[in-house]
PDB file with SEQRES, HELIX, SHEET and CRYST1 records, atoms N, CA, C and O in Angstrom:
SEQRES   1 A   74  MET LYS LYS PHE THR LEU ASN LEU ASP ALA ALA VAL VAL          
SEQRES   2 A   74  ILE LEU LEU LEU PHE LEU THR ALA PHE GLY LEU ASN LEU          
SEQRES   3 A   74  TYR GLN TYR GLY LYS TYR GLN GLU LEU LYS ASP GLU ASN          
SEQRES   4 A   74  PHE ARG LEU GLN LEU GLN GLY LEU GLU ASP ARG MET ASN          
SEQRES   5 A   74  LEU ASP SER MET GLU LEU ALA LEU LYS ARG LEU ASN LYS          
SEQRES   6 A   74  ALA LEU ALA ALA LYS GLU ALA ALA GLU                          
HELIX    1 AA1 LYS A    2  ALA A   73  1                                  72    
CRYST1    1.000    1.000    1.000  90.00  90.00  90.00 P 1           1          
ATOM      1  N   MET A   1     -54.157  11.059  -2.376  1.00  0.00           N  
ATOM      2  CA  MET A   1     -53.099  11.934  -1.910  1.00  0.00           C  
ATOM      3  C   MET A   1     -52.204  11.198  -0.921  1.00  0.00           C  
ATOM      4  O   MET A   1     -50.987  11.383  -0.919  1.00  0.00           O  
ATOM      5  N   LYS A   2     -52.812  10.362  -0.081  1.00  0.00           N  
ATOM      6  CA  LYS A   2     -52.026   9.648   0.915  1.00  0.00           C  
ATOM      7  C   LYS A   2     -51.069   8.672   0.242  1.00  0.00           C  
ATOM      8  O   LYS A   2     -49.926   8.520   0.673  1.00  0.00           O  
ATOM      9  N   LYS A   3     -51.528   8.020  -0.799  1.00  0.00           N  
ATOM     10  CA  LYS A   3     -50.701   7.067  -1.511  1.00  0.00           C  
ATOM     11  C   LYS A   3     -49.470   7.757  -2.104  1.00  0.00           C  
ATOM     12  O   LYS A   3     -48.365   7.217  -2.040  1.00  0.00           O  
ATOM     13  N   PHE A   4     -49.654   8.929  -2.673  1.00  0.00           N  
ATOM     14  CA  PHE A   4     -48.549   9.697  -3.248  1.00  0.00           C  
ATOM     15  C   PHE A   4     -47.548  10.094  -2.181  1.00  0.00           C  
ATOM     16  O   PHE A   4     -46.345  10.040  -2.437  1.00  0.00           O  
ATOM     17  N   THR A   5     -47.988  10.487  -1.000  1.00  0.00           N  
ATOM     18  CA  THR A   5     -47.099  10.873   0.091  1.00  0.00           C  
ATOM     19  C   THR A   5     -46.272   9.688   0.557  1.00  0.00           C  
ATOM     20  O   THR A   5     -45.078   9.828   0.818  1.00  0.00           O  
ATOM     21  N   LEU A   6     -46.894   8.526   0.662  1.00  0.00           N  
ATOM     22  CA  LEU A   6     -46.145   7.341   1.065  1.00  0.00           C  
ATOM     23  C   LEU A   6     -45.106   6.983   0.009  1.00  0.00           C  
ATOM     24  O   LEU A   6     -43.977   6.634   0.355  1.00  0.00           O  
ATOM     25  N   ASN A   7     -45.458   7.059  -1.247  1.00  0.00           N  
ATOM     26  CA  ASN A   7     -44.509   6.760  -2.303  1.00  0.00           C  
ATOM     27  C   ASN A   7     -43.371   7.768  -2.331  1.00  0.00           C  
ATOM     28  O   ASN A   7     -42.223   7.398  -2.577  1.00  0.00           O  
ATOM     29  N   LEU A   8     -43.669   9.014  -2.088  1.00  0.00           N  
ATOM     30  CA  LEU A   8     -42.643  10.043  -2.039  1.00  0.00           C  
ATOM     31  C   LEU A   8     -41.710   9.792  -0.859  1.00  0.00           C  
ATOM     32  O   LEU A   8     -40.496   9.957  -0.974  1.00  0.00           O  
ATOM     33  N   ASP A   9     -42.279   9.395   0.268  1.00  0.00           N  
ATOM     34  CA  ASP A   9     -41.442   9.063   1.430  1.00  0.00           C  
ATOM     35  C   ASP A   9     -40.532   7.883   1.120  1.00  0.00           C  
ATOM     36  O   ASP A   9     -39.356   7.888   1.487  1.00  0.00           O  
ATOM     37  N   ALA A  10     -41.065   6.887   0.456  1.00  0.00           N  
ATOM     38  CA  ALA A  10     -40.260   5.719   0.098  1.00  0.00           C  
ATOM     39  C   ALA A  10     -39.152   6.120  -0.872  1.00  0.00           C  
ATOM     40  O   ALA A  10     -38.023   5.641  -0.765  1.00  0.00           O  
ATOM     41  N   ALA A  11     -39.479   6.997  -1.815  1.00  0.00           N  
ATOM     42  CA  ALA A  11     -38.460   7.454  -2.772  1.00  0.00           C  
ATOM     43  C   ALA A  11     -37.358   8.224  -2.060  1.00  0.00           C  
ATOM     44  O   ALA A  11     -36.180   8.070  -2.384  1.00  0.00           O  
ATOM     45  N   VAL A  12     -37.733   9.046  -1.097  1.00  0.00           N  
ATOM     46  CA  VAL A  12     -36.734   9.812  -0.337  1.00  0.00           C  
ATOM     47  C   VAL A  12     -35.846   8.863   0.463  1.00  0.00           C  
ATOM     48  O   VAL A  12     -34.629   9.040   0.504  1.00  0.00           O  
ATOM     49  N   VAL A  13     -36.444   7.864   1.096  1.00  0.00           N  
ATOM     50  CA  VAL A  13     -35.664   6.895   1.873  1.00  0.00           C  
ATOM     51  C   VAL A  13     -34.727   6.116   0.961  1.00  0.00           C  
ATOM     52  O   VAL A  13     -33.562   5.908   1.300  1.00  0.00           O  
ATOM     53  N   ILE A  14     -35.223   5.687  -0.188  1.00  0.00           N  
ATOM     54  CA  ILE A  14     -34.379   4.950  -1.137  1.00  0.00           C  
ATOM     55  C   ILE A  14     -33.235   5.834  -1.625  1.00  0.00           C  
ATOM     56  O   ILE A  14     -32.097   5.376  -1.734  1.00  0.00           O  
ATOM     57  N   LEU A  15     -33.532   7.091  -1.916  1.00  0.00           N  
ATOM     58  CA  LEU A  15     -32.490   8.020  -2.351  1.00  0.00           C  
ATOM     59  C   LEU A  15     -31.441   8.219  -1.259  1.00  0.00           C  
ATOM     60  O   LEU A  15     -30.244   8.242  -1.548  1.00  0.00           O  
ATOM     61  N   LEU A  16     -31.876   8.363  -0.019  1.00  0.00           N  
ATOM     62  CA  LEU A  16     -30.936   8.529   1.083  1.00  0.00           C  
ATOM     63  C   LEU A  16     -30.076   7.279   1.275  1.00  0.00           C  
ATOM     64  O   LEU A  16     -28.874   7.376   1.522  1.00  0.00           O  
ATOM     65  N   LEU A  17     -30.697   6.114   1.159  1.00  0.00           N  
ATOM     66  CA  LEU A  17     -29.930   4.877   1.257  1.00  0.00           C  
ATOM     67  C   LEU A  17     -28.913   4.764   0.129  1.00  0.00           C  
ATOM     68  O   LEU A  17     -27.772   4.357   0.350  1.00  0.00           O  
ATOM     69  N   PHE A  18     -29.330   5.124  -1.079  1.00  0.00           N  
ATOM     70  CA  PHE A  18     -28.416   5.084  -2.214  1.00  0.00           C  
ATOM     71  C   PHE A  18     -27.244   6.038  -2.015  1.00  0.00           C  
ATOM     72  O   PHE A  18     -26.092   5.666  -2.242  1.00  0.00           O  
ATOM     73  N   LEU A  19     -27.535   7.271  -1.589  1.00  0.00           N  
ATOM     74  CA  LEU A  19     -26.467   8.248  -1.376  1.00  0.00           C  
ATOM     75  C   LEU A  19     -25.525   7.816  -0.253  1.00  0.00           C  
ATOM     76  O   LEU A  19     -24.314   8.015  -0.341  1.00  0.00           O  
ATOM     77  N   THR A  20     -26.079   7.232   0.786  1.00  0.00           N  
ATOM     78  CA  THR A  20     -25.242   6.731   1.882  1.00  0.00           C  
ATOM     79  C   THR A  20     -24.341   5.596   1.395  1.00  0.00           C  
ATOM     80  O   THR A  20     -23.144   5.584   1.681  1.00  0.00           O  
ATOM     81  N   ALA A  21     -24.909   4.657   0.670  1.00  0.00           N  
ATOM     82  CA  ALA A  21     -24.119   3.533   0.154  1.00  0.00           C  
ATOM     83  C   ALA A  21     -23.054   4.032  -0.823  1.00  0.00           C  
ATOM     84  O   ALA A  21     -21.921   3.551  -0.797  1.00  0.00           O  
ATOM     85  N   PHE A  22     -23.401   4.982  -1.676  1.00  0.00           N  
ATOM     86  CA  PHE A  22     -22.450   5.539  -2.627  1.00  0.00           C  
ATOM     87  C   PHE A  22     -21.320   6.265  -1.899  1.00  0.00           C  
ATOM     88  O   PHE A  22     -20.154   6.136  -2.273  1.00  0.00           O  
ATOM     89  N   GLY A  23     -21.660   7.018  -0.873  1.00  0.00           N  
ATOM     90  CA  GLY A  23     -20.646   7.713  -0.085  1.00  0.00           C  
ATOM     91  C   GLY A  23     -19.701   6.749   0.615  1.00  0.00           C  
ATOM     92  O   GLY A  23     -18.489   6.965   0.646  1.00  0.00           O  
ATOM     93  N   LEU A  24     -20.259   5.690   1.173  1.00  0.00           N  
ATOM     94  CA  LEU A  24     -19.415   4.689   1.834  1.00  0.00           C  
ATOM     95  C   LEU A  24     -18.518   3.975   0.830  1.00  0.00           C  
ATOM     96  O   LEU A  24     -17.368   3.666   1.139  1.00  0.00           O  
ATOM     97  N   ASN A  25     -19.032   3.710  -0.368  1.00  0.00           N  
ATOM     98  CA  ASN A  25     -18.203   3.096  -1.407  1.00  0.00           C  
ATOM     99  C   ASN A  25     -17.062   4.013  -1.817  1.00  0.00           C  
ATOM    100  O   ASN A  25     -15.938   3.553  -2.020  1.00  0.00           O  
ATOM    101  N   LEU A  26     -17.337   5.291  -1.940  1.00  0.00           N  
ATOM    102  CA  LEU A  26     -16.272   6.239  -2.264  1.00  0.00           C  
ATOM    103  C   LEU A  26     -15.220   6.277  -1.158  1.00  0.00           C  
ATOM    104  O   LEU A  26     -14.024   6.333  -1.442  1.00  0.00           O  
ATOM    105  N   TYR A  27     -15.656   6.247   0.087  1.00  0.00           N  
ATOM    106  CA  TYR A  27     -14.724   6.244   1.217  1.00  0.00           C  
ATOM    107  C   TYR A  27     -13.850   4.984   1.184  1.00  0.00           C  
ATOM    108  O   TYR A  27     -12.634   5.062   1.361  1.00  0.00           O  
ATOM    109  N   GLN A  28     -14.477   3.828   0.957  1.00  0.00           N  
ATOM    110  CA  GLN A  28     -13.718   2.572   0.893  1.00  0.00           C  
ATOM    111  C   GLN A  28     -12.748   2.579  -0.282  1.00  0.00           C  
ATOM    112  O   GLN A  28     -11.625   2.088  -0.165  1.00  0.00           O  
ATOM    113  N   TYR A  29     -13.168   3.124  -1.398  1.00  0.00           N  
ATOM    114  CA  TYR A  29     -12.279   3.185  -2.561  1.00  0.00           C  
ATOM    115  C   TYR A  29     -11.064   4.071  -2.264  1.00  0.00           C  
ATOM    116  O   TYR A  29      -9.944   3.752  -2.662  1.00  0.00           O  
ATOM    117  N   GLY A  30     -11.293   5.175  -1.568  1.00  0.00           N  
ATOM    118  CA  GLY A  30     -10.172   6.047  -1.179  1.00  0.00           C  
ATOM    119  C   GLY A  30      -9.196   5.324  -0.273  1.00  0.00           C  
ATOM    120  O   GLY A  30      -7.983   5.422  -0.455  1.00  0.00           O  
ATOM    121  N   LYS A  31      -9.721   4.600   0.701  1.00  0.00           N  
ATOM    122  CA  LYS A  31      -8.861   3.825   1.599  1.00  0.00           C  
ATOM    123  C   LYS A  31      -8.114   2.739   0.833  1.00  0.00           C  
ATOM    124  O   LYS A  31      -6.935   2.493   1.084  1.00  0.00           O  
ATOM    125  N   TYR A  32      -8.807   2.091  -0.105  1.00  0.00           N  
ATOM    126  CA  TYR A  32      -8.167   1.059  -0.925  1.00  0.00           C  
ATOM    127  C   TYR A  32      -7.008   1.649  -1.720  1.00  0.00           C  
ATOM    128  O   TYR A  32      -5.937   1.047  -1.795  1.00  0.00           O  
ATOM    129  N   GLN A  33      -7.214   2.822  -2.313  1.00  0.00           N  
ATOM    130  CA  GLN A  33      -6.151   3.463  -3.090  1.00  0.00           C  
ATOM    131  C   GLN A  33      -4.957   3.794  -2.194  1.00  0.00           C  
ATOM    132  O   GLN A  33      -3.811   3.586  -2.593  1.00  0.00           O  
ATOM    133  N   GLU A  34      -5.213   4.305  -0.989  1.00  0.00           N  
ATOM    134  CA  GLU A  34      -4.126   4.622  -0.058  1.00  0.00           C  
ATOM    135  C   GLU A  34      -3.330   3.363   0.293  1.00  0.00           C  
ATOM    136  O   GLU A  34      -2.099   3.377   0.283  1.00  0.00           O  
ATOM    137  N   LEU A  35      -4.036   2.285   0.599  1.00  0.00           N  
ATOM    138  CA  LEU A  35      -3.358   1.044   0.965  1.00  0.00           C  
ATOM    139  C   LEU A  35      -2.602   0.447  -0.212  1.00  0.00           C  
ATOM    140  O   LEU A  35      -1.517  -0.109  -0.036  1.00  0.00           O  
ATOM    141  N   LYS A  36      -3.167   0.557  -1.415  1.00  0.00           N  
ATOM    142  CA  LYS A  36      -2.491   0.048  -2.602  1.00  0.00           C  
ATOM    143  C   LYS A  36      -1.202   0.824  -2.860  1.00  0.00           C  
ATOM    144  O   LYS A  36      -0.171   0.232  -3.178  1.00  0.00           O  
ATOM    145  N   ASP A  37      -1.261   2.135  -2.724  1.00  0.00           N  
ATOM    146  CA  ASP A  37      -0.072   2.964  -2.916  1.00  0.00           C  
ATOM    147  C   ASP A  37       0.980   2.670  -1.853  1.00  0.00           C  
ATOM    148  O   ASP A  37       2.170   2.590  -2.156  1.00  0.00           O  
ATOM    149  N   GLU A  38       0.540   2.509  -0.606  1.00  0.00           N  
ATOM    150  CA  GLU A  38       1.479   2.194   0.471  1.00  0.00           C  
ATOM    151  C   GLU A  38       2.117   0.821   0.252  1.00  0.00           C  
ATOM    152  O   GLU A  38       3.313   0.650   0.488  1.00  0.00           O  
ATOM    153  N   ASN A  39       1.334  -0.148  -0.196  1.00  0.00           N  
ATOM    154  CA  ASN A  39       1.860  -1.476  -0.471  1.00  0.00           C  
ATOM    155  C   ASN A  39       2.908  -1.426  -1.574  1.00  0.00           C  
ATOM    156  O   ASN A  39       3.955  -2.063  -1.459  1.00  0.00           O  
ATOM    157  N   PHE A  40       2.644  -0.689  -2.626  1.00  0.00           N  
ATOM    158  CA  PHE A  40       3.605  -0.552  -3.720  1.00  0.00           C  
ATOM    159  C   PHE A  40       4.886   0.102  -3.231  1.00  0.00           C  
ATOM    160  O   PHE A  40       5.984  -0.342  -3.565  1.00  0.00           O  
ATOM    161  N   ARG A  41       4.745   1.169  -2.431  1.00  0.00           N  
ATOM    162  CA  ARG A  41       5.914   1.858  -1.892  1.00  0.00           C  
ATOM    163  C   ARG A  41       6.730   0.927  -1.006  1.00  0.00           C  
ATOM    164  O   ARG A  41       7.959   0.918  -1.076  1.00  0.00           O  
ATOM    165  N   LEU A  42       6.056   0.148  -0.178  1.00  0.00           N  
ATOM    166  CA  LEU A  42       6.764  -0.785   0.707  1.00  0.00           C  
ATOM    167  C   LEU A  42       7.444  -1.899  -0.080  1.00  0.00           C  
ATOM    168  O   LEU A  42       8.532  -2.339   0.290  1.00  0.00           O  
ATOM    169  N   GLN A  43       6.821  -2.358  -1.155  1.00  0.00           N  
ATOM    170  CA  GLN A  43       7.467  -3.376  -1.980  1.00  0.00           C  
ATOM    171  C   GLN A  43       8.730  -2.832  -2.619  1.00  0.00           C  
ATOM    172  O   GLN A  43       9.753  -3.515  -2.659  1.00  0.00           O  
ATOM    173  N   LEU A  44       8.662  -1.593  -3.124  1.00  0.00           N  
ATOM    174  CA  LEU A  44       9.858  -0.979  -3.694  1.00  0.00           C  
ATOM    175  C   LEU A  44      10.935  -0.775  -2.630  1.00  0.00           C  
ATOM    176  O   LEU A  44      12.117  -0.994  -2.892  1.00  0.00           O  
ATOM    177  N   GLN A  45      10.535  -0.361  -1.445  1.00  0.00           N  
ATOM    178  CA  GLN A  45      11.487  -0.173  -0.359  1.00  0.00           C  
ATOM    179  C   GLN A  45      12.140  -1.499   0.020  1.00  0.00           C  
ATOM    180  O   GLN A  45      13.343  -1.538   0.279  1.00  0.00           O  
ATOM    181  N   GLY A  46      11.375  -2.577   0.057  1.00  0.00           N  
ATOM    182  CA  GLY A  46      11.920  -3.895   0.360  1.00  0.00           C  
ATOM    183  C   GLY A  46      12.924  -4.332  -0.695  1.00  0.00           C  
ATOM    184  O   GLY A  46      13.964  -4.903  -0.367  1.00  0.00           O  
ATOM    185  N   LEU A  47      12.616  -4.067  -1.958  1.00  0.00           N  
ATOM    186  CA  LEU A  47      13.538  -4.399  -3.039  1.00  0.00           C  
ATOM    187  C   LEU A  47      14.828  -3.598  -2.915  1.00  0.00           C  
ATOM    188  O   LEU A  47      15.924  -4.137  -3.071  1.00  0.00           O  
ATOM    189  N   GLU A  48      14.686  -2.315  -2.634  1.00  0.00           N  
ATOM    190  CA  GLU A  48      15.865  -1.463  -2.463  1.00  0.00           C  
ATOM    191  C   GLU A  48      16.703  -1.916  -1.269  1.00  0.00           C  
ATOM    192  O   GLU A  48      17.931  -1.947  -1.349  1.00  0.00           O  
ATOM    193  N   ASP A  49      16.050  -2.264  -0.174  1.00  0.00           N  
ATOM    194  CA  ASP A  49      16.772  -2.742   1.008  1.00  0.00           C  
ATOM    195  C   ASP A  49      17.513  -4.032   0.714  1.00  0.00           C  
ATOM    196  O   ASP A  49      18.648  -4.215   1.156  1.00  0.00           O  
ATOM    197  N   ARG A  50      16.875  -4.929  -0.032  1.00  0.00           N  
ATOM    198  CA  ARG A  50      17.519  -6.203  -0.378  1.00  0.00           C  
ATOM    199  C   ARG A  50      18.739  -5.973  -1.266  1.00  0.00           C  
ATOM    200  O   ARG A  50      19.778  -6.610  -1.089  1.00  0.00           O  
ATOM    201  N   MET A  51      18.601  -5.062  -2.217  1.00  0.00           N  
ATOM    202  CA  MET A  51      19.735  -4.752  -3.093  1.00  0.00           C  
ATOM    203  C   MET A  51      20.885  -4.132  -2.289  1.00  0.00           C  
ATOM    204  O   MET A  51      22.049  -4.461  -2.515  1.00  0.00           O  
ATOM    205  N   ASN A  52      20.559  -3.243  -1.356  1.00  0.00           N  
ATOM    206  CA  ASN A  52      21.591  -2.644  -0.513  1.00  0.00           C  
ATOM    207  C   ASN A  52      22.271  -3.695   0.351  1.00  0.00           C  
ATOM    208  O   ASN A  52      23.489  -3.662   0.526  1.00  0.00           O  
ATOM    209  N   LEU A  53      21.500  -4.618   0.886  1.00  0.00           N  
ATOM    210  CA  LEU A  53      22.071  -5.671   1.720  1.00  0.00           C  
ATOM    211  C   LEU A  53      22.995  -6.566   0.901  1.00  0.00           C  
ATOM    212  O   LEU A  53      24.085  -6.914   1.354  1.00  0.00           O  
ATOM    213  N   ASP A  54      22.565  -6.937  -0.296  1.00  0.00           N  
ATOM    214  CA  ASP A  54      23.418  -7.758  -1.165  1.00  0.00           C  
ATOM    215  C   ASP A  54      24.712  -7.020  -1.514  1.00  0.00           C  
ATOM    216  O   ASP A  54      25.788  -7.617  -1.532  1.00  0.00           O  
ATOM    217  N   SER A  55      24.598  -5.736  -1.788  1.00  0.00           N  
ATOM    218  CA  SER A  55      25.777  -4.937  -2.109  1.00  0.00           C  
ATOM    219  C   SER A  55      26.738  -4.883  -0.931  1.00  0.00           C  
ATOM    220  O   SER A  55      27.951  -5.004  -1.102  1.00  0.00           O  
ATOM    221  N   MET A  56      26.193  -4.701   0.262  1.00  0.00           N  
ATOM    222  CA  MET A  56      27.044  -4.659   1.465  1.00  0.00           C  
ATOM    223  C   MET A  56      27.707  -6.012   1.723  1.00  0.00           C  
ATOM    224  O   MET A  56      28.871  -6.064   2.119  1.00  0.00           O  
ATOM    225  N   GLU A  57      26.982  -7.093   1.504  1.00  0.00           N  
ATOM    226  CA  GLU A  57      27.563  -8.427   1.698  1.00  0.00           C  
ATOM    227  C   GLU A  57      28.719  -8.666   0.730  1.00  0.00           C  
ATOM    228  O   GLU A  57      29.753  -9.208   1.120  1.00  0.00           O  
ATOM    229  N   LEU A  58      28.548  -8.263  -0.532  1.00  0.00           N  
ATOM    230  CA  LEU A  58      29.622  -8.420  -1.510  1.00  0.00           C  
ATOM    231  C   LEU A  58      30.831  -7.564  -1.149  1.00  0.00           C  
ATOM    232  O   LEU A  58      31.971  -8.004  -1.293  1.00  0.00           O  
ATOM    233  N   ALA A  59      30.586  -6.344  -0.680  1.00  0.00           N  
ATOM    234  CA  ALA A  59      31.694  -5.473  -0.275  1.00  0.00           C  
ATOM    235  C   ALA A  59      32.433  -6.077   0.917  1.00  0.00           C  
ATOM    236  O   ALA A  59      33.662  -6.024   0.964  1.00  0.00           O  
ATOM    237  N   LEU A  60      31.713  -6.647   1.876  1.00  0.00           N  
ATOM    238  CA  LEU A  60      32.357  -7.284   3.029  1.00  0.00           C  
ATOM    239  C   LEU A  60      33.195  -8.480   2.600  1.00  0.00           C  
ATOM    240  O   LEU A  60      34.311  -8.662   3.088  1.00  0.00           O  
ATOM    241  N   LYS A  61      32.672  -9.291   1.698  1.00  0.00           N  
ATOM    242  CA  LYS A  61      33.439 -10.442   1.216  1.00  0.00           C  
ATOM    243  C   LYS A  61      34.719  -9.986   0.525  1.00  0.00           C  
ATOM    244  O   LYS A  61      35.789 -10.559   0.728  1.00  0.00           O  
ATOM    245  N   ARG A  62      34.591  -8.938  -0.302  1.00  0.00           N  
ATOM    246  CA  ARG A  62      35.760  -8.420  -1.007  1.00  0.00           C  
ATOM    247  C   ARG A  62      36.791  -7.879  -0.024  1.00  0.00           C  
ATOM    248  O   ARG A  62      37.986  -8.124  -0.186  1.00  0.00           O  
ATOM    249  N   LEU A  63      36.346  -7.152   0.987  1.00  0.00           N  
ATOM    250  CA  LEU A  63      37.269  -6.602   1.988  1.00  0.00           C  
ATOM    251  C   LEU A  63      37.897  -7.713   2.822  1.00  0.00           C  
ATOM    252  O   LEU A  63      39.074  -7.631   3.174  1.00  0.00           O  
ATOM    253  N   ASN A  64      37.122  -8.756   3.142  1.00  0.00           N  
ATOM    254  CA  ASN A  64      37.683  -9.878   3.900  1.00  0.00           C  
ATOM    255  C   ASN A  64      38.754 -10.599   3.086  1.00  0.00           C  
ATOM    256  O   ASN A  64      39.766 -11.029   3.640  1.00  0.00           O  
ATOM    257  N   LYS A  65      38.538 -10.736   1.770  1.00  0.00           N  
ATOM    258  CA  LYS A  65      39.551 -11.354   0.916  1.00  0.00           C  
ATOM    259  C   LYS A  65      40.822 -10.509   0.892  1.00  0.00           C  
ATOM    260  O   LYS A  65      41.935 -11.026   0.988  1.00  0.00           O  
ATOM    261  N   ALA A  66      40.627  -9.186   0.761  1.00  0.00           N  
ATOM    262  CA  ALA A  66      41.792  -8.297   0.740  1.00  0.00           C  
ATOM    263  C   ALA A  66      42.533  -8.356   2.070  1.00  0.00           C  
ATOM    264  O   ALA A  66      43.764  -8.355   2.074  1.00  0.00           O  
ATOM    265  N   LEU A  67      41.839  -8.407   3.182  1.00  0.00           N  
ATOM    266  CA  LEU A  67      42.464  -8.496   4.497  1.00  0.00           C  
ATOM    267  C   LEU A  67      43.199  -9.814   4.651  1.00  0.00           C  
ATOM    268  O   LEU A  67      44.312  -9.856   5.175  1.00  0.00           O  
ATOM    269  N   ALA A  68      42.573 -10.892   4.192  1.00  0.00           N  
ATOM    270  CA  ALA A  68      43.231 -12.197   4.286  1.00  0.00           C  
ATOM    271  C   ALA A  68      44.491 -12.230   3.425  1.00  0.00           C  
ATOM    272  O   ALA A  68      45.505 -12.796   3.835  1.00  0.00           O  
ATOM    273  N   ALA A  69      44.438 -11.625   2.231  1.00  0.00           N  
ATOM    274  CA  ALA A  69      45.609 -11.586   1.365  1.00  0.00           C  
ATOM    275  C   ALA A  69      46.714 -10.744   1.991  1.00  0.00           C  
ATOM    276  O   ALA A  69      47.893 -11.079   1.877  1.00  0.00           O  
ATOM    277  N   LYS A  70      46.340  -9.662   2.645  1.00  0.00           N  
ATOM    278  CA  LYS A  70      47.335  -8.783   3.288  1.00  0.00           C  
ATOM    279  C   LYS A  70      47.973  -9.489   4.476  1.00  0.00           C  
ATOM    280  O   LYS A  70      49.183  -9.396   4.682  1.00  0.00           O  
ATOM    281  N   GLU A  71      47.155 -10.199   5.260  1.00  0.00           N  
ATOM    282  CA  GLU A  71      47.698 -10.933   6.408  1.00  0.00           C  
ATOM    283  C   GLU A  71      48.597 -12.077   5.951  1.00  0.00           C  
ATOM    284  O   GLU A  71      49.586 -12.393   6.611  1.00  0.00           O  
ATOM    285  N   ALA A  72      48.256 -12.697   4.824  1.00  0.00           N  
ATOM    286  CA  ALA A  72      49.088 -13.810   4.312  1.00  0.00           C  
ATOM    287  C   ALA A  72      50.415 -13.288   3.789  1.00  0.00           C  
ATOM    288  O   ALA A  72      51.431 -13.980   3.850  1.00  0.00           O  
ATOM    289  N   ALA A  73      50.403 -12.051   3.268  1.00  0.00           N  
ATOM    290  CA  ALA A  73      51.640 -11.475   2.727  1.00  0.00           C  
ATOM    291  C   ALA A  73      52.589 -11.066   3.860  1.00  0.00           C  
ATOM    292  O   ALA A  73      53.800 -11.012   3.645  1.00  0.00           O  
ATOM    293  N   GLU A  74      52.088 -10.787   5.017  1.00  0.00           N  
ATOM    294  CA  GLU A  74      52.938 -10.337   6.128  1.00  0.00           C  
ATOM    295  C   GLU A  74      53.654 -11.415   6.813  1.00  0.00           C  
ATOM    296  O   GLU A  74      54.396 -11.158   7.761  1.00  0.00           O  
TER     297      GLU A  74                                                      
END                                                                             
């Protein structure tokens, strides 16, 4: 009877360790998914910001050319 009780205790401890490890893995996976989604969003935001900056630079160059042409005509 004593041997069975010790084995049952060991099984309970192993089960608790397994459930704890599984729970921690689920928590880490959730955090990983959040960080992956945030990274993707930030990459898209960086791309959008770069495109906006390039567009603004081209508009400034075009306006500077128009201003220079207007000043030369005067």
